[in-house]
NURO-528952 format. One record per residue (C-alpha): z, y, x; residue in three letters. Coordinates in steps of 0.001 Angstrom, whole numbers. Example, Ala and Ser with C-alpha at 12.3 -4.5 7.8 and 13.67 -1.06 7.14 Angstrom:
BEGIN
<rec><Z>7800</Z><Y>-4500</Y><X>12300</X><type>ala</type></rec>
<rec><Z>7140</Z><Y>-1060</Y><X>13670</X><type>ser</type></rec>
***
This chain:
BEGIN
<rec><Z>-20404</Z><Y>-62707</Y><X>170534</X><type>met</type></rec>
<rec><Z>-20029</Z><Y>-61251</Y><X>173999</X><type>lys</type></rec>
<rec><Z>-22444</Z><Y>-58870</Y><X>175738</X><type>thr</type></rec>
<rec><Z>-22831</Z><Y>-58113</Y><X>179433</X><type>glu</type></rec>
<rec><Z>-20468</Z><Y>-55168</Y><X>178984</X><type>ala</type></rec>
<rec><Z>-17911</Z><Y>-57520</Y><X>177471</X><type>gly</type></rec>
<rec><Z>-17593</Z><Y>-55910</Y><X>174035</X><type>thr</type></rec>
<rec><Z>-18455</Z><Y>-57177</Y><X>170588</X><type>lys</type></rec>
<rec><Z>-21693</Z><Y>-56140</Y><X>168873</X><type>trp</type></rec>
<rec><Z>-20205</Z><Y>-56242</Y><X>165391</X><type>arg</type></rec>
<rec><Z>-17281</Z><Y>-54059</Y><X>164377</X><type>gly</type></rec>
<rec><Z>-17084</Z><Y>-52193</Y><X>167666</X><type>glu</type></rec>
<rec><Z>-19356</Z><Y>-49751</Y><X>169472</X><type>thr</type></rec>
<rec><Z>-20812</Z><Y>-51122</Y><X>172681</X><type>ser</type></rec>
<rec><Z>-19810</Z><Y>-49149</Y><X>175752</X><type>ser</type></rec>
<rec><Z>-23387</Z><Y>-48773</Y><X>176976</X><type>phe</type></rec>
<rec><Z>-24623</Z><Y>-47043</Y><X>173786</X><type>leu</type></rec>
<rec><Z>-24771</Z><Y>-43213</Y><X>173778</X><type>pro</type></rec>
<rec><Z>-21644</Z><Y>-41421</Y><X>172573</X><type>phe</type></rec>
<rec><Z>-19534</Z><Y>-44577</Y><X>172796</X><type>ala</type></rec>
<rec><Z>-16417</Z><Y>-42529</Y><X>173418</X><type>gly</type></rec>
<rec><Z>-17130</Z><Y>-40033</Y><X>170613</X><type>phe</type></rec>
<rec><Z>-14839</Z><Y>-41876</Y><X>168159</X><type>arg</type></rec>
<rec><Z>-11945</Z><Y>-41591</Y><X>170587</X><type>lys</type></rec>
<rec><Z>-12086</Z><Y>-37784</Y><X>170564</X><type>leu</type></rec>
<rec><Z>-9887</Z><Y>-35706</Y><X>168263</X><type>lys</type></rec>
<rec><Z>-11585</Z><Y>-34360</Y><X>165144</X><type>ser</type></rec>
<rec><Z>-11561</Z><Y>-30743</Y><X>166458</X><type>lys</type></rec>
<rec><Z>-13326</Z><Y>-31890</Y><X>169614</X><type>gln</type></rec>
<rec><Z>-15873</Z><Y>-33828</Y><X>167551</X><type>gln</type></rec>
<rec><Z>-16564</Z><Y>-30755</Y><X>165403</X><type>val</type></rec>
<rec><Z>-17009</Z><Y>-28563</Y><X>168492</X><type>leu</type></rec>
<rec><Z>-19385</Z><Y>-31043</Y><X>170097</X><type>ile</type></rec>
<rec><Z>-21436</Z><Y>-31401</Y><X>166899</X><type>leu</type></rec>
<rec><Z>-21533</Z><Y>-27610</Y><X>166445</X><type>ala</type></rec>
<rec><Z>-22734</Z><Y>-27146</Y><X>170038</X><type>ala</type></rec>
<rec><Z>-25441</Z><Y>-29788</Y><X>169536</X><type>leu</type></rec>
<rec><Z>-26587</Z><Y>-28157</Y><X>166277</X><type>cys</type></rec>
<rec><Z>-26721</Z><Y>-24698</Y><X>167866</X><type>leu</type></rec>
<rec><Z>-28692</Z><Y>-26072</Y><X>170809</X><type>ser</type></rec>
<rec><Z>-31137</Z><Y>-27755</Y><X>168455</X><type>leu</type></rec>
<rec><Z>-31476</Z><Y>-24587</Y><X>166347</X><type>leu</type></rec>
<rec><Z>-32053</Z><Y>-22432</Y><X>169451</X><type>trp</type></rec>
<rec><Z>-34747</Z><Y>-24839</Y><X>170638</X><type>gly</type></rec>
<rec><Z>-36504</Z><Y>-24773</Y><X>167260</X><type>leu</type></rec>
<rec><Z>-36394</Z><Y>-20969</Y><X>167037</X><type>leu</type></rec>
<rec><Z>-38065</Z><Y>-20664</Y><X>170420</X><type>arg</type></rec>
<rec><Z>-41058</Z><Y>-22631</Y><X>169118</X><type>trp</type></rec>
<rec><Z>-41475</Z><Y>-20662</Y><X>165896</X><type>leu</type></rec>
<rec><Z>-44137</Z><Y>-17936</Y><X>165875</X><type>pro</type></rec>
<rec><Z>-43018</Z><Y>-14499</Y><X>167006</X><type>ala</type></rec>
<rec><Z>-42085</Z><Y>-11844</Y><X>164501</X><type>glu</type></rec>
<rec><Z>-45245</Z><Y>-10390</Y><X>162962</X><type>pro</type></rec>
<rec><Z>-46340</Z><Y>-6984</Y><X>164106</X><type>gly</type></rec>
<rec><Z>-48197</Z><Y>-5238</Y><X>166869</X><type>ser</type></rec>
<rec><Z>-47564</Z><Y>-4373</Y><X>170497</X><type>met</type></rec>
<rec><Z>-48859</Z><Y>-1433</Y><X>172481</X><type>met</type></rec>
<rec><Z>-49765</Z><Y>-2832</Y><X>175892</X><type>val</type></rec>
<rec><Z>-50770</Z><Y>-994</Y><X>179081</X><type>ile</type></rec>
<rec><Z>-52492</Z><Y>-3117</Y><X>181741</X><type>arg</type></rec>
<rec><Z>-54149</Z><Y>-2479</Y><X>185072</X><type>thr</type></rec>
<rec><Z>-57863</Z><Y>-2707</Y><X>184296</X><type>ala</type></rec>
<rec><Z>-58888</Z><Y>-4700</Y><X>187366</X><type>asn</type></rec>
<rec><Z>-56460</Z><Y>-7660</Y><X>187016</X><type>asp</type></rec>
<rec><Z>-55141</Z><Y>-7102</Y><X>183446</X><type>met</type></rec>
<rec><Z>-51541</Z><Y>-7283</Y><X>184682</X><type>glu</type></rec>
<rec><Z>-49145</Z><Y>-5904</Y><X>182065</X><type>val</type></rec>
<rec><Z>-47504</Z><Y>-2702</Y><X>183284</X><type>gln</type></rec>
<rec><Z>-45659</Z><Y>-1799</Y><X>180103</X><type>trp</type></rec>
<rec><Z>-45419</Z><Y>-2775</Y><X>176409</X><type>his</type></rec>
<rec><Z>-43529</Z><Y>-1919</Y><X>173227</X><type>thr</type></rec>
<rec><Z>-43603</Z><Y>-2801</Y><X>169539</X><type>ala</type></rec>
<rec><Z>-45559</Z><Y>-415</Y><X>167307</X><type>val</type></rec>
<rec><Z>-46358</Z><Y>-99</Y><X>163629</X><type>glu</type></rec>
<rec><Z>-49250</Z><Y>1276</Y><X>161626</X><type>thr</type></rec>
<rec><Z>-48952</Z><Y>5065</Y><X>161543</X><type>gly</type></rec>
<rec><Z>-47049</Z><Y>5425</Y><X>164825</X><type>asp</type></rec>
<rec><Z>-48180</Z><Y>8506</Y><X>166769</X><type>val</type></rec>
<rec><Z>-49015</Z><Y>8392</Y><X>170483</X><type>leu</type></rec>
<rec><Z>-49523</Z><Y>11607</Y><X>172499</X><type>val</type></rec>
<rec><Z>-50889</Z><Y>11778</Y><X>176043</X><type>phe</type></rec>
<rec><Z>-49769</Z><Y>14941</Y><X>177862</X><type>his</type></rec>
<rec><Z>-52310</Z><Y>15766</Y><X>180580</X><type>trp</type></rec>
<rec><Z>-52735</Z><Y>18484</Y><X>183166</X><type>val</type></rec>
<rec><Z>-56436</Z><Y>19225</Y><X>183619</X><type>his</type></rec>
<rec><Z>-57418</Z><Y>18329</Y><X>187190</X><type>ser</type></rec>
<rec><Z>-59651</Z><Y>21390</Y><X>187764</X><type>val</type></rec>
<rec><Z>-58319</Z><Y>24071</Y><X>185409</X><type>glu</type></rec>
<rec><Z>-54651</Z><Y>22959</Y><X>185773</X><type>his</type></rec>
<rec><Z>-53967</Z><Y>23666</Y><X>182109</X><type>ile</type></rec>
<rec><Z>-52016</Z><Y>21470</Y><X>179680</X><type>pro</type></rec>
<rec><Z>-54022</Z><Y>19108</Y><X>177506</X><type>trp</type></rec>
<rec><Z>-52738</Z><Y>16813</Y><X>174758</X><type>gln</type></rec>
<rec><Z>-54487</Z><Y>14001</Y><X>172941</X><type>glu</type></rec>
<rec><Z>-52902</Z><Y>12610</Y><X>169768</X><type>thr</type></rec>
<rec><Z>-53615</Z><Y>9118</Y><X>168474</X><type>phe</type></rec>
<rec><Z>-52426</Z><Y>7177</Y><X>165452</X><type>glu</type></rec>
<rec><Z>-51984</Z><Y>3379</Y><X>165416</X><type>val</type></rec>
<rec><Z>-54165</Z><Y>1901</Y><X>162645</X><type>thr</type></rec>
<rec><Z>-53671</Z><Y>-1198</Y><X>160495</X><type>ala</type></rec>
<rec><Z>-56641</Z><Y>-2737</Y><X>162359</X><type>glu</type></rec>
<rec><Z>-54766</Z><Y>-2503</Y><X>165702</X><type>asn</type></rec>
<rec><Z>-56910</Z><Y>315</Y><X>167010</X><type>thr</type></rec>
<rec><Z>-56165</Z><Y>3868</Y><X>168079</X><type>leu</type></rec>
<rec><Z>-57444</Z><Y>6757</Y><X>165985</X><type>met</type></rec>
<rec><Z>-57893</Z><Y>9982</Y><X>167970</X><type>leu</type></rec>
<rec><Z>-56778</Z><Y>12612</Y><X>165490</X><type>thr</type></rec>
<rec><Z>-56280</Z><Y>15756</Y><X>167580</X><type>glu</type></rec>
<rec><Z>-56899</Z><Y>17287</Y><X>171015</X><type>ser</type></rec>
<rec><Z>-55129</Z><Y>20445</Y><X>172230</X><type>arg</type></rec>
<rec><Z>-55964</Z><Y>22590</Y><X>175248</X><type>phe</type></rec>
<rec><Z>-54357</Z><Y>25717</Y><X>176665</X><type>ala</type></rec>
<rec><Z>-57858</Z><Y>27015</Y><X>177448</X><type>gly</type></rec>
<rec><Z>-61395</Z><Y>25896</Y><X>178141</X><type>phe</type></rec>
<rec><Z>-63023</Z><Y>24698</Y><X>181332</X><type>gly</type></rec>
<rec><Z>-65027</Z><Y>21939</Y><X>182985</X><type>ala</type></rec>
<rec><Z>-64875</Z><Y>18628</Y><X>181140</X><type>gly</type></rec>
<rec><Z>-63000</Z><Y>19923</Y><X>178118</X><type>ile</type></rec>
<rec><Z>-64768</Z><Y>19046</Y><X>174861</X><type>pro</type></rec>
<rec><Z>-66158</Z><Y>22046</Y><X>173019</X><type>his</type></rec>
<rec><Z>-67749</Z><Y>20411</Y><X>169977</X><type>glu</type></rec>
<rec><Z>-65891</Z><Y>18806</Y><X>167114</X><type>asn</type></rec>
<rec><Z>-66990</Z><Y>17599</Y><X>163714</X><type>gln</type></rec>
<rec><Z>-63465</Z><Y>18233</Y><X>162432</X><type>gly</type></rec>
<rec><Z>-61731</Z><Y>21584</Y><X>162549</X><type>gly</type></rec>
<rec><Z>-61218</Z><Y>24021</Y><X>165433</X><type>val</type></rec>
<rec><Z>-58466</Z><Y>26615</Y><X>165478</X><type>arg</type></rec>
<rec><Z>-56351</Z><Y>28631</Y><X>167911</X><type>val</type></rec>
<rec><Z>-52597</Z><Y>28447</Y><X>167447</X><type>glu</type></rec>
<rec><Z>-49807</Z><Y>29702</Y><X>169767</X><type>asn</type></rec>
<rec><Z>-52154</Z><Y>29778</Y><X>172762</X><type>gly</type></rec>
<rec><Z>-53622</Z><Y>26316</Y><X>172110</X><type>trp</type></rec>
<rec><Z>-57218</Z><Y>25557</Y><X>171168</X><type>val</type></rec>
<rec><Z>-56822</Z><Y>22697</Y><X>168683</X><type>ile</type></rec>
<rec><Z>-59542</Z><Y>20259</Y><X>167690</X><type>leu</type></rec>
<rec><Z>-58184</Z><Y>18427</Y><X>164652</X><type>asp</type></rec>
<rec><Z>-59353</Z><Y>15936</Y><X>162069</X><type>asn</type></rec>
<rec><Z>-61327</Z><Y>14150</Y><X>164802</X><type>ile</type></rec>
<rec><Z>-60899</Z><Y>10618</Y><X>163356</X><type>gln</type></rec>
<rec><Z>-62514</Z><Y>8762</Y><X>166284</X><type>arg</type></rec>
<rec><Z>-61465</Z><Y>5099</Y><X>166359</X><type>glu</type></rec>
<rec><Z>-60994</Z><Y>3318</Y><X>169710</X><type>met</type></rec>
<rec><Z>-60328</Z><Y>-349</Y><X>170428</X><type>lys</type></rec>
<rec><Z>-58750</Z><Y>625</Y><X>173734</X><type>gln</type></rec>
<rec><Z>-57970</Z><Y>3718</Y><X>175761</X><type>tyr</type></rec>
<rec><Z>-59003</Z><Y>3665</Y><X>179433</X><type>asp</type></rec>
<rec><Z>-58066</Z><Y>6093</Y><X>182202</X><type>trp</type></rec>
<rec><Z>-57504</Z><Y>6311</Y><X>185949</X><type>ile</type></rec>
<rec><Z>-53835</Z><Y>7063</Y><X>186201</X><type>his</type></rec>
<rec><Z>-52400</Z><Y>9890</Y><X>188260</X><type>ser</type></rec>
<rec><Z>-48732</Z><Y>10785</Y><X>188554</X><type>his</type></rec>
<rec><Z>-49672</Z><Y>14472</Y><X>188672</X><type>thr</type></rec>
<rec><Z>-52379</Z><Y>14558</Y><X>185966</X><type>ala</type></rec>
<rec><Z>-50398</Z><Y>12585</Y><X>183361</X><type>leu</type></rec>
<rec><Z>-46792</Z><Y>13770</Y><X>183382</X><type>pro</type></rec>
<rec><Z>-45751</Z><Y>11824</Y><X>180253</X><type>glu</type></rec>
<rec><Z>-46757</Z><Y>9782</Y><X>177217</X><type>ile</type></rec>
<rec><Z>-44905</Z><Y>10222</Y><X>173912</X><type>trp</type></rec>
<rec><Z>-44459</Z><Y>7787</Y><X>171041</X><type>leu</type></rec>
<rec><Z>-43301</Z><Y>9165</Y><X>167683</X><type>asn</type></rec>
<rec><Z>-42052</Z><Y>12424</Y><X>169188</X><type>gly</type></rec>
<rec><Z>-40084</Z><Y>10914</Y><X>172093</X><type>lys</type></rec>
<rec><Z>-41024</Z><Y>10451</Y><X>175744</X><type>val</type></rec>
<rec><Z>-42121</Z><Y>6836</Y><X>176098</X><type>met</type></rec>
<rec><Z>-43258</Z><Y>6883</Y><X>179736</X><type>leu</type></rec>
<rec><Z>-43180</Z><Y>9293</Y><X>182654</X><type>gln</type></rec>
<rec><Z>-46264</Z><Y>9470</Y><X>184850</X><type>gly</type></rec>
<rec><Z>-44338</Z><Y>7870</Y><X>187730</X><type>ala</type></rec>
<rec><Z>-43594</Z><Y>4806</Y><X>185551</X><type>asp</type></rec>
<rec><Z>-47187</Z><Y>3569</Y><X>185968</X><type>leu</type></rec>
<rec><Z>-49107</Z><Y>2750</Y><X>189164</X><type>pro</type></rec>
<rec><Z>-50687</Z><Y>5789</Y><X>190837</X><type>his</type></rec>
<rec><Z>-54489</Z><Y>5989</Y><X>191192</X><type>his</type></rec>
<rec><Z>-55072</Z><Y>2790</Y><X>189214</X><type>gln</type></rec>
<rec><Z>-57492</Z><Y>2258</Y><X>186328</X><type>pro</type></rec>
<rec><Z>-55387</Z><Y>1456</Y><X>183243</X><type>leu</type></rec>
<rec><Z>-56158</Z><Y>186</Y><X>179738</X><type>thr</type></rec>
<rec><Z>-54025</Z><Y>695</Y><X>176649</X><type>leu</type></rec>
<rec><Z>-54548</Z><Y>-1639</Y><X>173668</X><type>thr</type></rec>
<rec><Z>-52793</Z><Y>-2474</Y><X>170413</X><type>ile</type></rec>
<rec><Z>-52389</Z><Y>-6240</Y><X>170057</X><type>glu</type></rec>
<rec><Z>-50905</Z><Y>-8726</Y><X>167611</X><type>glu</type></rec>
<rec><Z>-47528</Z><Y>-10090</Y><X>168734</X><type>arg</type></rec>
***
């Protein structure tokens, strides 16, 4: 039986069917083509699978929620904001811990002195150590941390003892929000 392409339907592959010339290739070429197709299919499937479980620390501009920075975090990770007080010009540090509920737990605040706007009451402990007034055992849980960013007032943010961001890495004079989110 003849087709429009002029080949037989039985016993021979029609030239208009996909991969009609596949049989004519050498076996190494066939293996390479099949391997490439399998890898492409696997890559496509992996892209549709859910992301690796875990949490992300995300900083956004508060007015349009545009992501400015993000990184993976785990329960127990420690975040420290290093501030310079805008009036007193003294160093100030706030220490947070990432919780299993994807919140921030304020655990400690440190100041190199007291002045306007610096908290003076704490239900946890208060001590003086190496020139720092330390409020510890605060245990105040926050769903998000909001601030108006300043390159001069926030010189750096640390994560687990290492500088994570410099003040200049974030937009100057912008309201920012930091949250912990599921990936």
